[in-house]
mmCIF file of the N, C-alpha and C atoms, coordinates in Angstrom:
data_MODEL
# 
_entry.id   MODEL 
# 
loop_
_atom_site.group_PDB 
_atom_site.id 
_atom_site.type_symbol 
_atom_site.label_atom_id 
_atom_site.label_alt_id 
_atom_site.label_comp_id 
_atom_site.label_asym_id 
_atom_site.label_entity_id 
_atom_site.label_seq_id 
_atom_site.pdbx_PDB_ins_code 
_atom_site.Cartn_x 
_atom_site.Cartn_y 
_atom_site.Cartn_z 
_atom_site.occupancy 
_atom_site.B_iso_or_equiv 
_atom_site.pdbx_formal_charge 
_atom_site.auth_seq_id 
_atom_site.auth_comp_id 
_atom_site.auth_asym_id 
_atom_site.auth_atom_id 
_atom_site.pdbx_PDB_model_num 
ATOM 1   N N  . MET A 1 1  ? 1.032   -1.168  -0.211 1.00 0.00 ? 1  MET A N  1 
ATOM 2   C CA . MET A 1 1  ? 0.339   0.044   0.086  1.00 0.00 ? 1  MET A CA 1 
ATOM 3   C C  . MET A 1 1  ? 0.891   1.222   0.098  1.00 0.00 ? 1  MET A C  1 
ATOM 4   N N  . SER A 1 2  ? 0.808   2.515   -0.981 1.00 0.00 ? 2  SER A N  1 
ATOM 5   C CA . SER A 1 2  ? 1.346   3.184   -0.508 1.00 0.00 ? 2  SER A CA 1 
ATOM 6   C C  . SER A 1 2  ? 0.099   4.849   -0.658 1.00 0.00 ? 2  SER A C  1 
ATOM 7   N N  . LEU A 1 3  ? 0.556   5.805   -0.358 1.00 0.00 ? 3  LEU A N  1 
ATOM 8   C CA . LEU A 1 3  ? -0.486  6.525   -0.695 1.00 0.00 ? 3  LEU A CA 1 
ATOM 9   C C  . LEU A 1 3  ? 0.587   8.077   -1.625 1.00 0.00 ? 3  LEU A C  1 
ATOM 10  N N  . TYR A 1 4  ? -0.240  8.922   -2.716 1.00 0.00 ? 4  TYR A N  1 
ATOM 11  C CA . TYR A 1 4  ? 0.226   9.447   -2.963 1.00 0.00 ? 4  TYR A CA 1 
ATOM 12  C C  . TYR A 1 4  ? -1.058  10.953  -3.632 1.00 0.00 ? 4  TYR A C  1 
ATOM 13  N N  . PRO A 1 5  ? -0.148  12.376  -3.609 1.00 0.00 ? 5  PRO A N  1 
ATOM 14  C CA . PRO A 1 5  ? 0.916   12.337  -3.408 1.00 0.00 ? 5  PRO A CA 1 
ATOM 15  C C  . PRO A 1 5  ? 0.757   12.907  -1.666 1.00 0.00 ? 5  PRO A C  1 
ATOM 16  N N  . ASN A 1 6  ? 1.902   12.741  -0.843 1.00 0.00 ? 6  ASN A N  1 
ATOM 17  C CA . ASN A 1 6  ? 2.000   13.271  0.685  1.00 0.00 ? 6  ASN A CA 1 
ATOM 18  C C  . ASN A 1 6  ? 2.836   13.385  1.208  1.00 0.00 ? 6  ASN A C  1 
ATOM 19  N N  . PRO A 1 7  ? 2.597   14.791  1.089  1.00 0.00 ? 7  PRO A N  1 
ATOM 20  C CA . PRO A 1 7  ? 1.853   15.389  1.700  1.00 0.00 ? 7  PRO A CA 1 
ATOM 21  C C  . PRO A 1 7  ? 1.201   16.113  0.638  1.00 0.00 ? 7  PRO A C  1 
ATOM 22  N N  . THR A 1 8  ? -0.538  16.612  0.880  1.00 0.00 ? 8  THR A N  1 
ATOM 23  C CA . THR A 1 8  ? -1.377  16.690  -0.008 1.00 0.00 ? 8  THR A CA 1 
ATOM 24  C C  . THR A 1 8  ? -1.678  18.154  0.846  1.00 0.00 ? 8  THR A C  1 
ATOM 25  N N  . SER A 1 9  ? -3.117  18.432  -0.572 1.00 0.00 ? 9  SER A N  1 
ATOM 26  C CA . SER A 1 9  ? -3.885  19.489  -0.263 1.00 0.00 ? 9  SER A CA 1 
ATOM 27  C C  . SER A 1 9  ? -5.186  19.217  0.005  1.00 0.00 ? 9  SER A C  1 
ATOM 28  N N  . GLY A 1 10 ? -5.328  17.899  -0.313 1.00 0.00 ? 10 GLY A N  1 
ATOM 29  C CA . GLY A 1 10 ? -6.365  17.617  -0.622 1.00 0.00 ? 10 GLY A CA 1 
ATOM 30  C C  . GLY A 1 10 ? -7.312  16.224  -0.807 1.00 0.00 ? 10 GLY A C  1 
ATOM 31  N N  . LEU A 1 11 ? -6.915  16.334  -1.888 1.00 0.00 ? 11 LEU A N  1 
ATOM 32  C CA . LEU A 1 11 ? -7.079  14.898  -3.007 1.00 0.00 ? 11 LEU A CA 1 
ATOM 33  C C  . LEU A 1 11 ? -5.503  13.919  -2.537 1.00 0.00 ? 11 LEU A C  1 
ATOM 34  N N  . PHE A 1 12 ? -6.124  12.923  -2.695 1.00 0.00 ? 12 PHE A N  1 
ATOM 35  C CA . PHE A 1 12 ? -4.697  12.138  -2.316 1.00 0.00 ? 12 PHE A CA 1 
ATOM 36  C C  . PHE A 1 12 ? -5.605  10.399  -3.061 1.00 0.00 ? 12 PHE A C  1 
ATOM 37  N N  . TYR A 1 13 ? -4.283  9.339   -3.315 1.00 0.00 ? 13 TYR A N  1 
ATOM 38  C CA . TYR A 1 13 ? -4.722  8.302   -3.899 1.00 0.00 ? 13 TYR A CA 1 
ATOM 39  C C  . TYR A 1 13 ? -4.015  7.066   -3.109 1.00 0.00 ? 13 TYR A C  1 
ATOM 40  N N  . VAL A 1 14 ? -4.915  6.492   -2.395 1.00 0.00 ? 14 VAL A N  1 
ATOM 41  C CA . VAL A 1 14 ? -4.228  5.075   -2.084 1.00 0.00 ? 14 VAL A CA 1 
ATOM 42  C C  . VAL A 1 14 ? -3.706  3.992   -3.116 1.00 0.00 ? 14 VAL A C  1 
ATOM 43  N N  . GLU A 1 15 ? -2.571  3.555   -2.950 1.00 0.00 ? 15 GLU A N  1 
ATOM 44  C CA . GLU A 1 15 ? -2.390  2.545   -4.092 1.00 0.00 ? 15 GLU A CA 1 
ATOM 45  C C  . GLU A 1 15 ? -2.507  1.436   -3.208 1.00 0.00 ? 15 GLU A C  1 
ATOM 46  N N  . VAL A 1 16 ? -3.772  0.015   -3.660 1.00 0.00 ? 16 VAL A N  1 
ATOM 47  C CA . VAL A 1 16 ? -3.522  -1.085  -3.527 1.00 0.00 ? 16 VAL A CA 1 
ATOM 48  C C  . VAL A 1 16 ? -3.456  -2.603  -4.104 1.00 0.00 ? 16 VAL A C  1 
ATOM 49  N N  . GLN A 1 17 ? -2.808  -3.180  -3.618 1.00 0.00 ? 17 GLN A N  1 
ATOM 50  C CA . GLN A 1 17 ? -2.306  -4.146  -4.808 1.00 0.00 ? 17 GLN A CA 1 
ATOM 51  C C  . GLN A 1 17 ? -2.887  -5.547  -4.089 1.00 0.00 ? 17 GLN A C  1 
ATOM 52  N N  . SER A 1 18 ? -3.378  -6.841  -4.754 1.00 0.00 ? 18 SER A N  1 
ATOM 53  C CA . SER A 1 18 ? -3.805  -7.719  -4.278 1.00 0.00 ? 18 SER A CA 1 
ATOM 54  C C  . SER A 1 18 ? -3.234  -9.138  -5.427 1.00 0.00 ? 18 SER A C  1 
ATOM 55  N N  . ALA A 1 19 ? -2.882  -10.394 -4.870 1.00 0.00 ? 19 ALA A N  1 
ATOM 56  C CA . ALA A 1 19 ? -2.817  -10.877 -5.789 1.00 0.00 ? 19 ALA A CA 1 
ATOM 57  C C  . ALA A 1 19 ? -4.253  -11.380 -6.209 1.00 0.00 ? 19 ALA A C  1 
ATOM 58  N N  . GLU A 1 20 ? -5.164  -12.054 -5.069 1.00 0.00 ? 20 GLU A N  1 
ATOM 59  C CA . GLU A 1 20 ? -6.670  -12.634 -5.572 1.00 0.00 ? 20 GLU A CA 1 
ATOM 60  C C  . GLU A 1 20 ? -7.455  -11.229 -5.489 1.00 0.00 ? 20 GLU A C  1 
ATOM 61  N N  . PRO A 1 21 ? -8.827  -11.655 -6.004 1.00 0.00 ? 21 PRO A N  1 
ATOM 62  C CA . PRO A 1 21 ? -9.897  -11.212 -6.163 1.00 0.00 ? 21 PRO A CA 1 
ATOM 63  C C  . PRO A 1 21 ? -10.352 -10.967 -4.478 1.00 0.00 ? 21 PRO A C  1 
ATOM 64  N N  . GLN A 1 22 ? -11.109 -9.507  -3.853 1.00 0.00 ? 22 GLN A N  1 
ATOM 65  C CA . GLN A 1 22 ? -10.898 -8.987  -2.706 1.00 0.00 ? 22 GLN A CA 1 
ATOM 66  C C  . GLN A 1 22 ? -12.822 -9.165  -2.402 1.00 0.00 ? 22 GLN A C  1 
ATOM 67  N N  . ASN A 1 23 ? -13.314 -9.740  -1.575 1.00 0.00 ? 23 ASN A N  1 
ATOM 68  C CA . ASN A 1 23 ? -14.982 -8.940  -1.449 1.00 0.00 ? 23 ASN A CA 1 
ATOM 69  C C  . ASN A 1 23 ? -15.074 -7.596  -0.981 1.00 0.00 ? 23 ASN A C  1 
ATOM 70  N N  . LYS A 1 24 ? -13.849 -6.735  -0.066 1.00 0.00 ? 24 LYS A N  1 
ATOM 71  C CA . LYS A 1 24 ? -14.347 -5.586  0.236  1.00 0.00 ? 24 LYS A CA 1 
ATOM 72  C C  . LYS A 1 24 ? -12.806 -4.790  0.120  1.00 0.00 ? 24 LYS A C  1 
ATOM 73  N N  . VAL A 1 25 ? -12.264 -3.894  0.284  1.00 0.00 ? 25 VAL A N  1 
ATOM 74  C CA . VAL A 1 25 ? -11.417 -3.154  0.456  1.00 0.00 ? 25 VAL A CA 1 
ATOM 75  C C  . VAL A 1 25 ? -11.938 -1.603  1.598  1.00 0.00 ? 25 VAL A C  1 
ATOM 76  N N  . THR A 1 26 ? -11.396 -1.458  2.358  1.00 0.00 ? 26 THR A N  1 
ATOM 77  C CA . THR A 1 26 ? -11.488 -0.138  3.593  1.00 0.00 ? 26 THR A CA 1 
ATOM 78  C C  . THR A 1 26 ? -10.757 0.031   3.530  1.00 0.00 ? 26 THR A C  1 
ATOM 79  N N  . VAL A 1 27 ? -10.697 1.893   3.799  1.00 0.00 ? 27 VAL A N  1 
ATOM 80  C CA . VAL A 1 27 ? -10.356 2.764   4.292  1.00 0.00 ? 27 VAL A CA 1 
ATOM 81  C C  . VAL A 1 27 ? -10.274 3.697   4.945  1.00 0.00 ? 27 VAL A C  1 
ATOM 82  N N  . ASP A 1 28 ? -10.087 4.112   5.884  1.00 0.00 ? 28 ASP A N  1 
ATOM 83  C CA . ASP A 1 28 ? -10.336 4.455   6.766  1.00 0.00 ? 28 ASP A CA 1 
ATOM 84  C C  . ASP A 1 28 ? -9.484  5.823   7.758  1.00 0.00 ? 28 ASP A C  1 
ATOM 85  N N  . VAL A 1 29 ? -9.962  7.115   7.642  1.00 0.00 ? 29 VAL A N  1 
ATOM 86  C CA . VAL A 1 29 ? -8.153  8.066   7.724  1.00 0.00 ? 29 VAL A CA 1 
ATOM 87  C C  . VAL A 1 29 ? -8.680  8.525   9.555  1.00 0.00 ? 29 VAL A C  1 
ATOM 88  N N  . PHE A 1 30 ? -7.853  7.918   9.892  1.00 0.00 ? 30 PHE A N  1 
ATOM 89  C CA . PHE A 1 30 ? -8.150  9.070   11.674 1.00 0.00 ? 30 PHE A CA 1 
ATOM 90  C C  . PHE A 1 30 ? -7.468  9.970   12.391 1.00 0.00 ? 30 PHE A C  1 
ATOM 91  N N  . ASP A 1 31 ? -8.423  11.177  12.665 1.00 0.00 ? 31 ASP A N  1 
ATOM 92  C CA . ASP A 1 31 ? -7.049  12.284  13.154 1.00 0.00 ? 31 ASP A CA 1 
ATOM 93  C C  . ASP A 1 31 ? -6.707  12.158  14.127 1.00 0.00 ? 31 ASP A C  1 
ATOM 94  N N  . ILE A 1 32 ? -5.569  12.848  14.633 1.00 0.00 ? 32 ILE A N  1 
ATOM 95  C CA . ILE A 1 32 ? -4.525  12.886  15.923 1.00 0.00 ? 32 ILE A CA 1 
ATOM 96  C C  . ILE A 1 32 ? -5.285  12.107  17.093 1.00 0.00 ? 32 ILE A C  1 
ATOM 97  N N  . LEU A 1 33 ? -6.854  12.446  17.544 1.00 0.00 ? 33 LEU A N  1 
ATOM 98  C CA . LEU A 1 33 ? -7.406  12.076  18.181 1.00 0.00 ? 33 LEU A CA 1 
ATOM 99  C C  . LEU A 1 33 ? -8.164  10.722  18.349 1.00 0.00 ? 33 LEU A C  1 
ATOM 100 N N  . GLY A 1 34 ? -7.902  9.981   17.240 1.00 0.00 ? 34 GLY A N  1 
ATOM 101 C CA . GLY A 1 34 ? -8.525  8.480   16.850 1.00 0.00 ? 34 GLY A CA 1 
ATOM 102 C C  . GLY A 1 34 ? -9.615  8.269   16.030 1.00 0.00 ? 34 GLY A C  1 
ATOM 103 N N  . ARG A 1 35 ? -10.554 9.431   15.914 1.00 0.00 ? 35 ARG A N  1 
ATOM 104 C CA . ARG A 1 35 ? -11.405 9.959   15.502 1.00 0.00 ? 35 ARG A CA 1 
ATOM 105 C C  . ARG A 1 35 ? -11.553 9.389   14.199 1.00 0.00 ? 35 ARG A C  1 
ATOM 106 N N  . VAL A 1 36 ? -12.448 8.866   13.631 1.00 0.00 ? 36 VAL A N  1 
ATOM 107 C CA . VAL A 1 36 ? -12.397 8.497   11.818 1.00 0.00 ? 36 VAL A CA 1 
ATOM 108 C C  . VAL A 1 36 ? -13.185 10.124  11.137 1.00 0.00 ? 36 VAL A C  1 
ATOM 109 N N  . VAL A 1 37 ? -12.204 10.343  10.203 1.00 0.00 ? 37 VAL A N  1 
ATOM 110 C CA . VAL A 1 37 ? -12.722 11.503  9.503  1.00 0.00 ? 37 VAL A CA 1 
ATOM 111 C C  . VAL A 1 37 ? -13.010 11.960  8.060  1.00 0.00 ? 37 VAL A C  1 
ATOM 112 N N  . LEU A 1 38 ? -12.670 10.189  7.933  1.00 0.00 ? 38 LEU A N  1 
ATOM 113 C CA . LEU A 1 38 ? -12.930 9.953   6.417  1.00 0.00 ? 38 LEU A CA 1 
ATOM 114 C C  . LEU A 1 38 ? -13.052 7.946   6.450  1.00 0.00 ? 38 LEU A C  1 
ATOM 115 N N  . SER A 1 39 ? -13.624 7.516   5.359  1.00 0.00 ? 39 SER A N  1 
ATOM 116 C CA . SER A 1 39 ? -13.489 6.108   5.251  1.00 0.00 ? 39 SER A CA 1 
ATOM 117 C C  . SER A 1 39 ? -14.427 6.166   3.533  1.00 0.00 ? 39 SER A C  1 
ATOM 118 N N  . SER A 1 40 ? -14.063 5.376   3.117  1.00 0.00 ? 40 SER A N  1 
ATOM 119 C CA . SER A 1 40 ? -14.543 4.466   1.830  1.00 0.00 ? 40 SER A CA 1 
ATOM 120 C C  . SER A 1 40 ? -14.449 2.711   2.260  1.00 0.00 ? 40 SER A C  1 
ATOM 121 N N  . THR A 1 41 ? -15.273 2.628   1.164  1.00 0.00 ? 41 THR A N  1 
ATOM 122 C CA . THR A 1 41 ? -15.525 0.828   1.114  1.00 0.00 ? 41 THR A CA 1 
ATOM 123 C C  . THR A 1 41 ? -15.496 0.499   -0.380 1.00 0.00 ? 41 THR A C  1 
ATOM 124 N N  . GLU A 1 42 ? -14.489 -0.269  -0.919 1.00 0.00 ? 42 GLU A N  1 
ATOM 125 C CA . GLU A 1 42 ? -14.803 -0.593  -2.634 1.00 0.00 ? 42 GLU A CA 1 
ATOM 126 C C  . GLU A 1 42 ? -14.953 -2.113  -2.102 1.00 0.00 ? 42 GLU A C  1 
ATOM 127 N N  . ALA A 1 43 ? -15.848 -1.972  -2.882 1.00 0.00 ? 43 ALA A N  1 
ATOM 128 C CA . ALA A 1 43 ? -16.648 -3.806  -2.682 1.00 0.00 ? 43 ALA A CA 1 
ATOM 129 C C  . ALA A 1 43 ? -16.138 -4.436  -4.634 1.00 0.00 ? 43 ALA A C  1 
ATOM 130 N N  . HIS A 1 44 ? -16.236 -5.664  -4.522 1.00 0.00 ? 44 HIS A N  1 
ATOM 131 C CA . HIS A 1 44 ? -15.845 -6.235  -5.370 1.00 0.00 ? 44 HIS A CA 1 
ATOM 132 C C  . HIS A 1 44 ? -14.089 -5.853  -5.660 1.00 0.00 ? 44 HIS A C  1 
ATOM 133 N N  . PHE A 1 45 ? -13.173 -5.476  -5.366 1.00 0.00 ? 45 PHE A N  1 
ATOM 134 C CA . PHE A 1 45 ? -11.779 -5.061  -5.634 1.00 0.00 ? 45 PHE A CA 1 
ATOM 135 C C  . PHE A 1 45 ? -11.212 -6.064  -6.766 1.00 0.00 ? 45 PHE A C  1 
ATOM 136 N N  . GLN A 1 46 ? -10.904 -5.514  -6.770 1.00 0.00 ? 46 GLN A N  1 
ATOM 137 C CA . GLN A 1 46 ? -10.385 -6.655  -8.496 1.00 0.00 ? 46 GLN A CA 1 
ATOM 138 C C  . GLN A 1 46 ? -8.628  -7.104  -8.411 1.00 0.00 ? 46 GLN A C  1 
ATOM 139 N N  . SER A 1 47 ? -8.362  -8.447  -8.851 1.00 0.00 ? 47 SER A N  1 
ATOM 140 C CA . SER A 1 47 ? -6.526  -8.494  -8.409 1.00 0.00 ? 47 SER A CA 1 
ATOM 141 C C  . SER A 1 47 ? -6.365  -7.412  -9.276 1.00 0.00 ? 47 SER A C  1 
ATOM 142 N N  . GLY A 1 48 ? -4.635  -7.446  -9.057 1.00 0.00 ? 48 GLY A N  1 
ATOM 143 C CA . GLY A 1 48 ? -3.383  -6.593  -9.235 1.00 0.00 ? 48 GLY A CA 1 
ATOM 144 C C  . GLY A 1 48 ? -3.599  -5.371  -8.874 1.00 0.00 ? 48 GLY A C  1 
ATOM 145 N N  . GLU A 1 49 ? -3.501  -4.313  -9.129 1.00 0.00 ? 49 GLU A N  1 
ATOM 146 C CA . GLU A 1 49 ? -3.381  -2.400  -8.943 1.00 0.00 ? 49 GLU A CA 1 
ATOM 147 C C  . GLU A 1 49 ? -3.646  -1.740  -9.200 1.00 0.00 ? 49 GLU A C  1 
ATOM 148 N N  . THR A 1 50 ? -5.246  -1.143  -8.069 1.00 0.00 ? 50 THR A N  1 
ATOM 149 C CA . THR A 1 50 ? -6.054  -0.517  -8.794 1.00 0.00 ? 50 THR A CA 1 
ATOM 150 C C  . THR A 1 50 ? -5.511  1.055   -7.000 1.00 0.00 ? 50 THR A C  1 
ATOM 151 N N  . ASP A 1 51 ? -5.502  1.940   -7.830 1.00 0.00 ? 51 ASP A N  1 
ATOM 152 C CA . ASP A 1 51 ? -5.725  3.344   -7.065 1.00 0.00 ? 51 ASP A CA 1 
ATOM 153 C C  . ASP A 1 51 ? -7.299  3.911   -6.608 1.00 0.00 ? 51 ASP A C  1 
ATOM 154 N N  . LEU A 1 52 ? -7.360  4.144   -5.112 1.00 0.00 ? 52 LEU A N  1 
ATOM 155 C CA . LEU A 1 52 ? -8.632  4.805   -4.679 1.00 0.00 ? 52 LEU A CA 1 
ATOM 156 C C  . LEU A 1 52 ? -8.402  5.888   -4.329 1.00 0.00 ? 52 LEU A C  1 
ATOM 157 N N  . LEU A 1 53 ? -9.431  7.017   -5.154 1.00 0.00 ? 53 LEU A N  1 
ATOM 158 C CA . LEU A 1 53 ? -9.377  8.490   -4.322 1.00 0.00 ? 53 LEU A CA 1 
ATOM 159 C C  . LEU A 1 53 ? -10.190 8.557   -3.534 1.00 0.00 ? 53 LEU A C  1 
ATOM 160 N N  . MET A 1 54 ? -9.164  9.471   -2.436 1.00 0.00 ? 54 MET A N  1 
ATOM 161 C CA . MET A 1 54 ? -9.664  9.894   -1.587 1.00 0.00 ? 54 MET A CA 1 
ATOM 162 C C  . MET A 1 54 ? -9.821  11.417  -2.028 1.00 0.00 ? 54 MET A C  1 
ATOM 163 N N  . ASP A 1 55 ? -10.727 12.063  -1.222 1.00 0.00 ? 55 ASP A N  1 
ATOM 164 C CA . ASP A 1 55 ? -10.805 13.496  -1.049 1.00 0.00 ? 55 ASP A CA 1 
ATOM 165 C C  . ASP A 1 55 ? -10.890 14.623  0.404  1.00 0.00 ? 55 ASP A C  1 
ATOM 166 N N  . GLY A 1 56 ? -9.756  14.213  0.880  1.00 0.00 ? 56 GLY A N  1 
ATOM 167 C CA . GLY A 1 56 ? -9.467  14.977  2.038  1.00 0.00 ? 56 GLY A CA 1 
ATOM 168 C C  . GLY A 1 56 ? -9.614  16.387  2.233  1.00 0.00 ? 56 GLY A C  1 
ATOM 169 N N  . ALA A 1 57 ? -10.366 17.249  1.128  1.00 0.00 ? 57 ALA A N  1 
ATOM 170 C CA . ALA A 1 57 ? -9.987  18.516  1.072  1.00 0.00 ? 57 ALA A CA 1 
ATOM 171 C C  . ALA A 1 57 ? -10.793 18.979  2.153  1.00 0.00 ? 57 ALA A C  1 
ATOM 172 N N  . ARG A 1 58 ? -11.746 18.493  2.701  1.00 0.00 ? 58 ARG A N  1 
ATOM 173 C CA . ARG A 1 58 ? -12.181 18.810  3.885  1.00 0.00 ? 58 ARG A CA 1 
ATOM 174 C C  . ARG A 1 58 ? -11.228 19.120  5.860  1.00 0.00 ? 58 ARG A C  1 
ATOM 175 N N  . LEU A 1 59 ? -10.555 18.460  5.123  1.00 0.00 ? 59 LEU A N  1 
ATOM 176 C CA . LEU A 1 59 ? -9.788  18.429  6.597  1.00 0.00 ? 59 LEU A CA 1 
ATOM 177 C C  . LEU A 1 59 ? -8.559  19.428  6.403  1.00 0.00 ? 59 LEU A C  1 
ATOM 178 N N  . PRO A 1 60 ? -9.130  19.669  7.608  1.00 0.00 ? 60 PRO A N  1 
ATOM 179 C CA . PRO A 1 60 ? -7.564  20.804  8.535  1.00 0.00 ? 60 PRO A CA 1 
ATOM 180 C C  . PRO A 1 60 ? -6.684  19.955  8.480  1.00 0.00 ? 60 PRO A C  1 
ATOM 181 N N  . SER A 1 61 ? -5.568  20.979  8.340  1.00 0.00 ? 61 SER A N  1 
ATOM 182 C CA . SER A 1 61 ? -3.890  20.456  7.846  1.00 0.00 ? 61 SER A CA 1 
ATOM 183 C C  . SER A 1 61 ? -3.607  20.324  9.300  1.00 0.00 ? 61 SER A C  1 
ATOM 184 N N  . GLY A 1 62 ? -3.244  19.033  9.532  1.00 0.00 ? 62 GLY A N  1 
ATOM 185 C CA . GLY A 1 62 ? -2.447  17.944  10.114 1.00 0.00 ? 62 GLY A CA 1 
ATOM 186 C C  . GLY A 1 62 ? -1.950  16.711  9.752  1.00 0.00 ? 62 GLY A C  1 
ATOM 187 N N  . LEU A 1 63 ? -1.429  16.261  10.454 1.00 0.00 ? 63 LEU A N  1 
ATOM 188 C CA . LEU A 1 63 ? -0.986  14.894  10.571 1.00 0.00 ? 63 LEU A CA 1 
ATOM 189 C C  . LEU A 1 63 ? -2.118  13.667  10.600 1.00 0.00 ? 63 LEU A C  1 
ATOM 190 N N  . TYR A 1 64 ? -2.532  12.688  9.618  1.00 0.00 ? 64 TYR A N  1 
ATOM 191 C CA . TYR A 1 64 ? -3.395  11.821  9.949  1.00 0.00 ? 64 TYR A CA 1 
ATOM 192 C C  . TYR A 1 64 ? -3.056  9.849   9.573  1.00 0.00 ? 64 TYR A C  1 
ATOM 193 N N  . LEU A 1 65 ? -3.560  9.346   10.326 1.00 0.00 ? 65 LEU A N  1 
ATOM 194 C CA . LEU A 1 65 ? -3.396  7.793   10.082 1.00 0.00 ? 65 LEU A CA 1 
ATOM 195 C C  . LEU A 1 65 ? -4.511  7.351   9.404  1.00 0.00 ? 65 LEU A C  1 
ATOM 196 N N  . VAL A 1 66 ? -4.189  6.667   8.194  1.00 0.00 ? 66 VAL A N  1 
ATOM 197 C CA . VAL A 1 66 ? -4.387  6.302   7.349  1.00 0.00 ? 66 VAL A CA 1 
ATOM 198 C C  . VAL A 1 66 ? -4.857  4.454   7.274  1.00 0.00 ? 66 VAL A C  1 
ATOM 199 N N  . ARG A 1 67 ? -5.467  3.778   8.015  1.00 0.00 ? 67 ARG A N  1 
ATOM 200 C CA . ARG A 1 67 ? -5.934  2.030   7.689  1.00 0.00 ? 67 ARG A CA 1 
ATOM 201 C C  . ARG A 1 67 ? -6.325  1.439   6.779  1.00 0.00 ? 67 ARG A C  1 
ATOM 202 N N  . VAL A 1 68 ? -5.366  0.499   6.314  1.00 0.00 ? 68 VAL A N  1 
ATOM 203 C CA . VAL A 1 68 ? -6.476  0.102   4.828  1.00 0.00 ? 68 VAL A CA 1 
ATOM 204 C C  . VAL A 1 68 ? -6.688  -1.436  5.657  1.00 0.00 ? 68 VAL A C  1 
ATOM 205 N N  . SER A 1 69 ? -7.687  -2.016  4.901  1.00 0.00 ? 69 SER A N  1 
ATOM 206 C CA . SER A 1 69 ? -8.239  -2.957  5.452  1.00 0.00 ? 69 SER A CA 1 
ATOM 207 C C  . SER A 1 69 ? -8.353  -4.142  4.279  1.00 0.00 ? 69 SER A C  1 
ATOM 208 N N  . GLN A 1 70 ? -8.015  -4.922  3.735  1.00 0.00 ? 70 GLN A N  1 
ATOM 209 C CA . GLN A 1 70 ? -7.846  -5.694  2.860  1.00 0.00 ? 70 GLN A CA 1 
ATOM 210 C C  . GLN A 1 70 ? -8.593  -7.812  3.341  1.00 0.00 ? 70 GLN A C  1 
ATOM 211 N N  . GLY A 1 71 ? -9.502  -8.063  3.645  1.00 0.00 ? 71 GLY A N  1 
ATOM 212 C CA . GLY A 1 71 ? -9.927  -9.250  4.349  1.00 0.00 ? 71 GLY A CA 1 
ATOM 213 C C  . GLY A 1 71 ? -9.224  -9.419  5.747  1.00 0.00 ? 71 GLY A C  1 
ATOM 214 N N  . THR A 1 72 ? -8.100  -10.217 5.708  1.00 0.00 ? 72 THR A N  1 
ATOM 215 C CA . THR A 1 72 ? -7.302  -10.013 7.199  1.00 0.00 ? 72 THR A CA 1 
ATOM 216 C C  . THR A 1 72 ? -6.204  -9.702  6.871  1.00 0.00 ? 72 THR A C  1 
ATOM 217 N N  . LEU A 1 73 ? -6.108  -9.226  6.111  1.00 0.00 ? 73 LEU A N  1 
ATOM 218 C CA . LEU A 1 73 ? -4.803  -7.426  5.932  1.00 0.00 ? 73 LEU A CA 1 
ATOM 219 C C  . LEU A 1 73 ? -4.731  -6.605  6.655  1.00 0.00 ? 73 LEU A C  1 
ATOM 220 N N  . VAL A 1 74 ? -4.066  -5.635  6.915  1.00 0.00 ? 74 VAL A N  1 
ATOM 221 C CA . VAL A 1 74 ? -4.545  -4.305  7.895  1.00 0.00 ? 74 VAL A CA 1 
ATOM 222 C C  . VAL A 1 74 ? -2.961  -3.436  7.384  1.00 0.00 ? 74 VAL A C  1 
ATOM 223 N N  . LYS A 1 75 ? -2.945  -3.150  6.983  1.00 0.00 ? 75 LYS A N  1 
ATOM 224 C CA . LYS A 1 75 ? -2.049  -1.561  7.092  1.00 0.00 ? 75 LYS A CA 1 
ATOM 225 C C  . LYS A 1 75 ? -2.346  -0.606  7.007  1.00 0.00 ? 75 LYS A C  1 
ATOM 226 N N  . HIS A 1 76 ? -1.281  0.202   7.623  1.00 0.00 ? 76 HIS A N  1 
ATOM 227 C CA . HIS A 1 76 ? -0.886  1.576   8.373  1.00 0.00 ? 76 HIS A CA 1 
ATOM 228 C C  . HIS A 1 76 ? -0.286  2.111   7.762  1.00 0.00 ? 76 HIS A C  1 
ATOM 229 N N  . HIS A 1 77 ? -0.545  3.895   7.512  1.00 0.00 ? 77 HIS A N  1 
ATOM 230 C CA . HIS A 1 77 ? 0.228   5.225   6.871  1.00 0.00 ? 77 HIS A CA 1 
ATOM 231 C C  . HIS A 1 77 ? 0.248   5.897   7.370  1.00 0.00 ? 77 HIS A C  1 
ATOM 232 N N  . SER A 1 78 ? 1.270   7.148   7.421  1.00 0.00 ? 78 SER A N  1 
ATOM 233 C CA . SER A 1 78 ? 0.976   8.227   7.701  1.00 0.00 ? 78 SER A CA 1 
ATOM 234 C C  . SER A 1 78 ? 0.049   9.729   6.708  1.00 0.00 ? 78 SER A C  1 
ATOM 235 N N  . LEU A 1 79 ? -0.565  10.117  7.131  1.00 0.00 ? 79 LEU A N  1 
ATOM 236 C CA . LEU A 1 79 ? -0.727  11.380  5.620  1.00 0.00 ? 79 LEU A CA 1 
ATOM 237 C C  . LEU A 1 79 ? -0.702  12.450  6.346  1.00 0.00 ? 79 LEU A C  1 
ATOM 238 N N  . ILE A 1 80 ? -0.151  13.752  5.996  1.00 0.00 ? 80 ILE A N  1 
ATOM 239 C CA . ILE A 1 80 ? 0.372   14.763  5.961  1.00 0.00 ? 80 ILE A CA 1 
ATOM 240 C C  . ILE A 1 80 ? -1.026  16.178  5.121  1.00 0.00 ? 80 ILE A C  1 
ATOM 241 N N  . ILE A 1 81 ? -1.419  16.592  5.658  1.00 0.00 ? 81 ILE A N  1 
ATOM 242 C CA . ILE A 1 81 ? -2.590  17.287  5.157  1.00 0.00 ? 81 ILE A CA 1 
ATOM 243 C C  . ILE A 1 81 ? -1.780  18.838  5.029  1.00 0.00 ? 81 ILE A C  1 
ATOM 244 N N  . THR A 1 82 ? -1.864  19.920  4.177  1.00 0.00 ? 82 THR A N  1 
ATOM 245 C CA . THR A 1 82 ? -1.351  21.028  4.532  1.00 0.00 ? 82 THR A CA 1 
ATOM 246 C C  . THR A 1 82 ? -2.085  21.806  3.343  1.00 0.00 ? 82 THR A C  1 
ATOM 247 N N  . ARG A 1 83 ? -2.222  23.125  3.919  1.00 0.00 ? 83 ARG A N  1 
ATOM 248 C CA . ARG A 1 83 ? -3.220  24.401  2.823  1.00 0.00 ? 83 ARG A CA 1 
ATOM 249 C C  . ARG A 1 83 ? -2.001  25.261  2.776  1.00 0.00 ? 83 ARG A C  1 
# 
């Protein structure tokens, strides 16, 4: 998993890779207090590489934690939003 661009001023992509099709991919963005501030679920995710577009334009500048869940696999990445 990777995020780009990072830092971002709003829109960013979550690049997800999978060797086999997944029923669901969930992306959650948490603020520094641990609150979910942005969430997206993609159903019927195909195998290979996919870029999921996320819109963080309404979020204030700061450091965020992005959690990507694919079945039993969970990955985390930090995201910086600047204005």
